[in-house]
C-alpha positions as CSV (number, residue, x, y, z in Angstrom):
1,X,10.1,74.0,88.7
2,X,13.4,74.3,90.6
3,X,15.4,71.3,91.7
4,X,14.8,72.2,95.4
5,X,11.0,72.3,94.9
6,X,11.1,69.0,93.0
7,X,13.1,67.4,95.8
8,X,10.8,68.7,98.4
9,X,7.7,67.6,96.6
10,X,9.1,64.1,95.9
11,X,10.2,63.5,99.4
12,X,7.1,64.9,101.0
13,X,4.6,63.1,98.6
14,X,6.5,59.8,99.1
15,X,6.5,60.1,102.9
16,X,2.9,61.2,103.0
17,X,1.8,58.2,101.0
18,X,3.7,55.9,103.3
19,X,2.3,57.6,106.3
20,X,-1.3,57.4,105.0
21,X,-0.9,53.7,104.2
22,X,0.6,53.0,107.6
23,X,-2.1,55.0,109.6
24,X,-4.9,53.6,107.5
25,X,-3.6,50.1,108.0
26,X,-3.4,50.7,111.8
27,X,-6.9,52.1,111.9
28,X,-8.5,49.3,109.9
29,X,-6.7,46.6,111.8
30,X,-7.6,48.1,115.2
31,X,-11.2,48.5,114.1
32,X,-11.5,45.0,112.8
33,X,-9.7,43.5,115.9
34,X,-11.9,45.4,118.3
35,X,-15.2,44.4,116.6
36,X,-14.1,40.8,116.3
37,X,-13.1,40.8,119.9
38,X,-16.6,42.1,121.0
39,X,-18.4,39.6,118.7
40,X,-16.3,36.7,119.9
41,X,-17.1,37.6,123.5
42,X,-20.8,37.6,122.6
43,X,-20.4,34.3,120.8
44,X,-18.8,32.8,123.9
45,X,-21.7,34.1,126.0
46,X,-24.2,32.6,123.5
47,X,-22.3,29.2,123.6
48,X,-22.5,29.2,127.4
49,X,-26.3,30.0,127.3
50,X,-26.9,27.2,124.8
51,X,-24.9,24.8,126.9
52,X,-26.9,25.7,130.0
53,X,-30.2,25.4,128.1
54,X,-29.2,21.8,127.0
55,X,-28.4,20.9,130.6
56,X,-31.8,22.5,131.7
57,X,-33.6,20.0,129.5
58,X,-31.9,17.2,131.5
59,X,-31.9,18.5,135.1
60,X,-35.1,20.7,135.1
61,X,-33.7,22.7,138.0
62,X,-34.4,26.2,136.5
63,X,-36.3,27.8,133.7
64,X,-35.0,29.2,130.4
65,X,-35.9,32.7,131.6
66,X,-33.6,32.2,134.6
67,X,-30.8,30.9,132.4
68,X,-31.0,33.8,129.9
69,X,-31.3,36.4,132.6
70,X,-28.2,35.0,134.4
71,X,-26.1,36.0,131.3
72,X,-27.5,39.4,130.9
73,X,-24.8,41.9,129.8
74,X,-24.3,45.3,131.3
75,X,-25.9,47.2,128.4
76,X,-27.8,45.1,126.0
77,X,-30.5,42.5,125.4
78,X,-30.7,38.7,125.1
79,X,-33.7,37.1,123.4
80,X,-34.7,33.6,122.3
81,X,-37.1,33.6,119.3
82,X,-38.9,30.9,117.4
83,X,-39.1,30.4,113.6
84,X,-41.9,32.9,113.5
85,X,-39.6,35.5,115.0
86,X,-41.8,35.5,118.1
87,X,-39.9,35.9,121.4
88,X,-39.9,32.9,123.7
89,X,-38.0,34.8,126.4
90,X,-36.0,38.0,126.5
91,X,-34.3,40.1,129.0
92,X,-32.8,43.6,128.7
93,X,-31.2,46.5,130.6
94,X,-33.2,49.0,128.7
95,X,-36.7,48.7,127.2
96,X,-35.6,50.7,124.1
97,X,-33.8,47.5,122.9
98,X,-37.3,46.0,122.2
99,X,-37.7,48.6,119.4
100,X,-34.6,47.2,117.5
101,X,-35.9,45.0,114.7
102,X,-34.3,41.6,114.6
103,X,-34.9,38.8,112.0
104,X,-34.9,35.1,112.8
105,X,-31.9,33.1,111.4
106,X,-31.2,29.4,111.7
107,X,-27.4,29.9,111.4
108,X,-24.7,31.7,113.3
109,X,-24.5,35.3,112.3
110,X,-22.6,38.4,113.5
111,X,-23.4,42.0,112.5
112,X,-23.2,45.7,113.4
113,X,-26.6,47.5,113.6
114,X,-27.2,51.2,113.6
115,X,-30.3,52.5,115.5
116,X,-30.9,56.1,116.4
117,X,-27.3,57.2,115.8
118,X,-26.0,54.4,118.0
119,X,-24.1,51.3,117.0
120,X,-24.9,47.8,118.3
121,X,-22.9,44.6,118.2
122,X,-25.2,41.6,117.5
123,X,-24.8,37.9,117.4
124,X,-27.3,35.2,116.5
125,X,-26.9,31.5,117.1
126,X,-29.2,28.5,116.5
127,X,-30.7,26.5,119.4
128,X,-32.5,23.2,119.1
129,X,-35.3,22.7,121.7
130,X,-36.8,19.5,123.1
131,X,-39.2,19.2,120.1
132,X,-36.4,19.5,117.6
133,X,-37.4,23.0,116.4
134,X,-34.5,25.4,115.7
135,X,-34.7,28.5,117.8
136,X,-32.5,31.6,117.4
137,X,-30.6,33.0,120.4
138,X,-29.9,36.7,119.8
139,X,-27.7,39.0,121.8
140,X,-27.5,42.8,121.2
141,X,-24.8,44.9,123.0
142,X,-24.4,48.6,122.9
143,X,-21.2,49.4,120.9
144,X,-21.0,53.2,121.5
145,X,-18.1,52.8,123.9
146,X,-16.3,50.5,121.4
147,X,-16.8,52.8,118.4
148,X,-15.9,55.8,120.6
149,X,-12.5,54.3,121.2
150,X,-12.2,53.5,117.5
151,X,-13.1,57.1,116.6
152,X,-10.6,58.4,119.2
153,X,-7.9,56.4,117.5
154,X,-9.0,57.8,114.1
155,X,-8.8,61.3,115.5
156,X,-5.4,60.7,117.0
157,X,-4.1,59.3,113.7
158,X,-5.5,62.2,111.7
159,X,-3.9,64.7,114.1
160,X,-0.5,63.0,114.1
161,X,-0.7,62.7,110.3
162,X,-1.3,66.4,109.9
163,X,1.5,67.2,112.4
164,X,3.9,64.8,110.7
165,X,3.0,66.1,107.2
166,X,3.7,69.6,108.3
167,X,7.1,68.6,109.7
168,X,7.8,66.7,106.5
169,X,7.1,69.7,104.4
170,X,9.5,71.8,106.4
171,X,12.1,69.0,106.5
172,X,11.7,68.4,102.8
173,X,12.3,72.1,102.1
174,X,15.4,72.2,104.3
175,X,16.7,68.9,102.8
176,X,16.0,70.2,99.3
177,X,18.1,73.2,100.1
178,X,20.9,71.1,101.5
179,X,20.9,68.9,98.4
180,X,20.5,71.7,95.8
181,X,22.9,74.1,97.4
182,X,26.0,72.5,95.8
183,X,24.1,72.5,92.5
184,X,23.4,76.2,92.9
185,X,27.1,76.7,93.5
186,X,27.8,74.9,90.2
187,X,25.3,77.0,88.4
188,X,26.7,80.2,89.8
189,X,30.3,79.2,89.0
190,X,29.3,78.3,85.5
191,X,27.6,81.7,85.1
192,X,30.7,83.4,86.4
193,X,32.8,81.5,83.9
194,X,30.4,82.5,81.1
195,X,30.2,86.1,82.1
196,X,33.8,86.8,83.1
197,X,35.5,84.1,80.9
198,X,37.4,82.9,83.9
199,X,38.1,79.4,85.1
200,X,36.7,79.5,88.6
201,X,36.6,76.3,90.6
202,X,34.1,75.2,93.2
203,X,35.1,74.9,96.9
204,X,34.8,71.3,98.0
205,X,35.5,69.4,101.2
206,X,38.0,66.7,100.4
207,X,37.1,64.6,103.4
208,X,33.6,64.0,102.0
209,X,33.0,61.1,99.6
210,X,29.4,61.7,98.6
211,X,28.1,62.0,95.0
212,X,27.8,65.8,95.2
213,X,31.4,66.1,96.3
214,X,32.5,63.7,93.6
215,X,30.6,65.9,91.1
216,X,32.4,68.9,92.4
217,X,35.8,67.2,92.1
218,X,35.0,66.1,88.5
219,X,33.8,69.7,87.7
220,X,37.1,71.2,89.1
221,X,39.1,68.6,87.2
222,X,37.3,69.5,84.0
223,X,37.8,73.3,84.6
224,X,41.6,72.7,85.1
225,X,41.8,70.8,81.8
226,X,39.8,73.5,80.0
227,X,42.0,76.2,81.5
228,X,45.1,74.3,80.6
229,X,43.8,73.7,77.1
230,X,42.8,77.4,76.7
231,X,46.2,78.6,77.9
232,X,47.9,76.2,75.5
233,X,45.7,77.4,72.7
234,X,46.4,81.0,73.6
235,X,50.1,80.4,73.8
236,X,50.0,78.5,70.5
237,X,48.2,81.5,68.8
238,X,50.7,83.9,70.3
239,X,53.7,81.8,69.3
240,X,52.4,81.2,65.8
241,X,51.7,84.9,65.4
242,X,55.2,85.7,66.6
243,X,56.7,83.1,64.3
244,X,54.9,84.5,61.3
245,X,55.5,88.1,62.3
246,X,59.3,87.8,62.6
247,X,59.9,86.8,58.9
248,X,57.4,89.3,57.7
249,X,59.1,92.1,59.7
250,X,62.5,91.0,58.2
251,X,61.1,91.0,54.7
252,X,59.4,94.4,55.1
253,X,62.7,95.8,56.5
254,X,64.7,94.6,53.5
255,X,62.0,95.8,51.1
256,X,62.3,99.3,52.5
257,X,66.1,99.0,52.3
258,X,65.8,98.1,48.6
259,X,63.6,101.1,48.0
260,X,66.2,103.4,49.5
261,X,69.5,101.9,48.4
262,X,68.7,99.2,45.9
263,X,69.4,101.3,42.8
264,X,72.8,102.6,44.0
265,X,74.3,99.7,46.1
266,X,74.4,96.3,44.5
267,X,75.7,94.6,47.7
268,X,72.5,95.7,49.5
269,X,70.4,94.1,46.8
270,X,72.3,90.8,47.1
271,X,71.9,90.8,50.9
272,X,68.2,91.7,50.7
273,X,67.5,89.0,48.2
274,X,69.3,86.4,50.3
275,X,67.5,87.3,53.5
276,X,64.1,87.6,51.9
277,X,64.5,84.2,50.2
278,X,65.6,82.7,53.6
279,X,62.6,84.2,55.5
280,X,60.2,83.2,52.7
281,X,61.4,79.6,52.9
282,X,60.9,79.7,56.7
283,X,57.4,81.1,56.4
284,X,56.5,78.4,53.8
285,X,57.8,75.7,56.1
286,X,55.9,77.1,59.1
287,X,52.7,77.3,57.1
288,X,53.2,73.7,55.9
289,X,53.7,72.5,59.5
290,X,50.5,74.3,60.5
291,X,48.6,72.6,57.7
292,X,50.0,69.2,58.6
293,X,48.9,69.8,62.2
294,X,45.4,70.6,61.0
295,X,45.5,67.4,58.9
296,X,46.6,65.4,61.8
297,X,43.6,66.7,63.8
298,X,41.2,65.4,61.0
299,X,43.0,62.0,60.6
300,X,40.0,60.1,62.0
301,X,38.2,60.9,58.8
302,X,40.9,59.4,56.5
303,X,40.7,55.9,55.2
304,X,43.2,53.5,56.9
305,X,44.7,50.5,55.1
306,X,46.4,47.3,56.3
307,X,50.1,47.8,55.2
308,X,53.5,46.3,55.9
309,X,55.1,48.7,58.4
310,X,58.7,47.3,57.7
311,X,58.4,48.1,54.0
312,X,57.2,51.7,54.7
313,X,60.0,52.3,57.2
314,X,62.7,51.0,54.8
315,X,61.3,53.1,51.9
316,X,61.2,56.3,54.1
317,X,64.7,55.8,55.4
318,X,66.1,55.2,51.9
319,X,64.5,58.5,50.6
320,X,65.7,60.6,53.6
321,X,69.2,59.2,54.2
322,X,70.8,60.8,51.2
323,X,69.9,64.3,52.4
324,X,70.7,63.7,56.0
325,X,74.1,64.5,57.5
326,X,73.9,61.2,59.5
327,X,73.4,57.6,58.6
328,X,70.2,55.9,59.6
329,X,70.4,52.3,60.9
330,X,67.2,50.2,60.8
331,X,67.1,47.2,63.2
332,X,64.4,44.5,63.5
333,X,64.1,40.7,63.8
334,X,60.8,40.7,62.0
335,X,60.3,40.0,58.3
336,X,56.8,41.5,58.0
337,X,54.6,43.4,60.4
338,X,51.2,44.7,59.5
339,X,49.2,47.6,61.0
340,X,46.1,49.4,59.9
341,X,47.2,53.0,59.2
342,X,46.8,55.9,56.9
343,X,50.0,55.5,54.9
344,X,50.9,59.2,54.2
345,X,50.2,60.2,57.8
346,X,52.4,57.3,59.1
347,X,55.2,58.4,56.7
348,X,54.8,61.9,58.1
349,X,55.2,60.6,61.6
350,X,58.4,58.9,60.6
351,X,59.7,62.0,58.9
352,X,59.0,64.1,62.0
353,X,61.0,61.8,64.3
354,X,63.8,61.3,61.8
355,X,64.1,65.0,61.1
356,X,64.2,65.7,64.8
357,X,67.0,63.2,65.4
358,X,69.0,64.5,62.4
359,X,68.8,68.1,63.5
360,X,70.1,67.5,67.0
361,X,72.6,64.8,66.5
362,X,75.9,64.4,64.6
363,X,76.0,60.6,65.1
364,X,74.1,57.8,63.3
365,X,70.4,57.5,64.0
366,X,69.0,54.1,65.0
367,X,65.5,53.0,64.2
368,X,64.3,49.8,66.0
369,X,61.1,47.9,65.3
370,X,59.6,45.2,67.6
371,X,56.3,43.7,68.5
372,X,54.9,43.2,72.0
373,X,51.6,41.5,72.4
374,X,49.0,43.2,70.3
375,X,51.2,46.2,69.7
376,X,54.2,47.3,67.6
377,X,56.9,49.6,68.9
378,X,59.0,51.9,66.8
379,X,62.1,53.4,68.6
380,X,64.0,56.3,67.1
381,X,67.2,56.9,68.9
382,X,69.7,59.7,68.6
383,X,73.0,60.6,70.4
384,X,72.2,64.3,70.6
385,X,72.4,66.6,73.6
386,X,69.2,65.2,75.2
387,X,66.3,67.0,76.7
388,X,66.3,68.5,80.2
389,X,64.1,66.7,82.6
390,X,62.0,69.8,83.4
391,X,61.3,70.3,79.7
392,X,60.2,66.7,78.9
393,X,56.5,67.1,80.1
394,X,56.0,69.9,77.5
395,X,58.0,68.5,74.6
396,X,54.8,67.4,72.7
397,X,53.0,70.8,73.2
398,X,52.5,72.9,70.1
399,X,55.1,75.5,69.4
400,X,57.2,74.4,72.4
401,X,60.9,74.5,71.9
402,X,63.6,73.7,74.5
403,X,66.2,76.1,73.0
404,X,64.5,78.7,70.8
405,X,67.8,80.1,69.5
406,X,69.0,76.7,68.4
407,X,65.6,75.8,67.0
408,X,65.7,78.9,64.8
409,X,69.1,78.0,63.5
410,X,68.0,74.4,62.7
411,X,64.7,75.6,61.2
412,X,62.5,74.1,63.9
413,X,59.0,75.4,64.5
414,X,58.0,73.5,67.6
415,X,55.1,71.8,65.7
416,X,56.7,68.5,64.6
417,X,56.4,66.5,67.8
418,X,52.8,67.8,68.3
419,X,52.0,66.4,64.8
420,X,53.7,63.1,65.7
421,X,51.7,62.8,69.0
422,X,48.4,63.6,67.2
423,X,49.1,61.1,64.4
424,X,49.9,58.4,67.0
425,X,46.7,59.0,69.0
426,X,44.6,59.1,65.8
427,X,45.9,55.6,65.0
428,X,44.9,54.3,68.5
429,X,48.4,54.5,69.9
430,X,50.7,56.9,71.7
431,X,54.2,58.3,71.8
432,X,56.7,58.5,74.7
433,X,60.1,60.1,75.3
434,X,63.1,58.8,77.2
435,X,66.0,61.2,77.3
436,X,69.1,61.9,79.4
437,X,71.0,65.1,79.0
438,X,74.3,64.6,77.3
439,X,73.4,61.0,76.2
440,X,70.6,61.5,73.7
441,X,66.9,60.8,73.3
442,X,64.7,57.9,72.3
443,X,61.2,58.5,71.0
444,X,58.9,55.4,71.0
445,X,55.7,55.1,69.0
446,X,53.3,52.4,70.1
447,X,50.6,51.4,67.7
448,X,48.1,48.4,67.5
449,X,49.3,45.8,65.0
450,X,47.0,43.8,62.8
451,X,46.9,40.4,61.1
452,X,47.9,39.9,57.5
């Protein structure tokens, strides 16, 4: 069942139920009110007759027959019967009323009788005569006009209910279409994305603030992110392929050169060996970087330990400083500072940042550690050429390099900062960059700290 059909059925059924409840309530209340009104009118007439009969016993100015006849209704019968159900007096507008069977009662009683397809409103009330016997005053009134009015109301309610239900069905279908139309656009757009492998967005009205429009905005935002992620992935594959292809091409070229001139020209052999060795080292480094990036992606599965960050930073600097062209200065006011990290991944994060600073700066590197609230901050500062403002948003993208020629000379692959960013995020933190061209760069890693 389609969404449009479900919406139509839900709205229509709900409104039909409400309509039936309302109309049924109106009908029953009107019917009850009309019958009670007719019965109360007969009760009042009976009360007046009983009052006059009591006065008759005192004044003796008229007979019971005269009193009863004086209150005769337009279409009905009034009778006074004894305990044997025998009429003492009765008066009627139609002799057919004598055929309606009535039973003596010594209490007040109201009822609706049916006789020959006609309805009659009846009332019985007790009357005490001079001897103390309890008589029954009975009034019967034709109720055909009353029930005709009730039936007319029922017919009107049924007609209007059918009319309203028909309108509701049409309105439900139209409303279902209005509500489901954006969903259909979503479905069609998704099918287009699936079939054509495109990243089509849904046209939305920005001035609207309803849920459907918000869903469309969320969908478009998701599509933008997916497209950006896909383009980055595609660019990464292209760059990685290019980076691997270049050394392979160089190696293949020198192998062919060795085949042709290796046996006769020693200088060619020496040049080929040197170039093949250099490109092999570069390929190995690139492969290791790719493996480290894959490991950083799976870091959430690794076991983390509560370790002293200061101790790890000092050990890492002491191992790297002898092979660096620059000195590394570590500055902190803290004696110990603990964090829950995967130690080898954290060391890899430090190496990436220190290597990056060492490659692009000829002056000492400064590492600062501080705590702020529930976090710790590691700042790695260099006095290198800095990073252009337009390149800074992409600096953590995989395979991105500000200056590709310079990166090739320094051995960069464009993966280091991507690895650092991923490791930071997998530890519940993040990494930021502050750089000014000509003055240097500062990379800041923020991680949650822990207690001892």
